[in-house]
N, C-alpha and C positions, 0 to 999 in steps of 0.2 A: 763377414766377408765377401762382397761380388766380385768377381772377377771379368776383366774386358780385354779382347783381344785387341791389340795395338800395331803398328807398323813404323818399325824405328830404321833410321838409318846410320852406320855409327863405322868408322875406319876399320879394314880389314884385321890389322893390328889387335885392336880393341876388341874386335869379338873373338879372334885367337885366346885373347889374354884369357876372354871371362869363360871361354869353353873348358879353357885349361884350370882356371880356378872352381869350376862347378866342378868337374870331374876328381880334382882334387878333396871335395868336399862331399861327392856323391850327392850332387844337387841336379836340377835339370839348368840349363842355362837363363830360363826363363825366372827359374826361382831363385837364382844367384843374383841374377838381375832386378828382380824385384826388389829381392832383401837388401842391394846395393843402393838400389833409387831410393828406399824408405832410408835407408840410416842416410844418406848426402840431403834428403829433403828434413832430415831431423838436426842436421847440423847447419842448414842453412836459418829455419824458424829459431831456432839456439842464437845464432849470427845476428838476425834481425832482432829478438828480443834484447839479445847485451847493447847493440846500437841504439834501439830506444831507452832503455835503461840509464844508456849514459849521455845521453843527454844535457841532463841536468848535474852530471859530475863534472868537475876539474876535470884538466889533463891530469895523469897521473904524474909522479916526480920521477926521475931519473930513475932513480931506487927502484919505485915500484913498477918501471917499466920492465925495467930487469929483472925482478923477481917473476914475474907474467910471461917475460919471455924465456927463463928459464922452467916454468913449470910447462908453457905450451912446447917447449921443446922435448921434454921427457917425456910429456903425453903422446907426441906426434912420431916419436921411434920407434922404429918398427919392433915387432918380440925378438928376442932372440931363443932358443931353443935353451935347455941347461948344457948341451955339448958345444952349442956356439959362445956360450958365457964361458966356458973351460977353454977354449979355443981352439975344439977339436974341429976335424975337416969333416 
């Protein structure tokens, strides 16, 4: 894998959050942002593929849409530690 140097401009608050997250994970800001960008790009590619696949499908029924909404809500809910799940502070 080749690496390229780029210059980006992001809000100060976003950079501060990225620095904190990178530090917590023991990564450089560059490595953390690279991983985040790769993750976002995979999500976008998946969404594009899903949109393309759905062109030939009928719209979901209300029950099917409710199921999808429930699955997505569960999949995107932040993970909680065991202590948080038990209600500990």
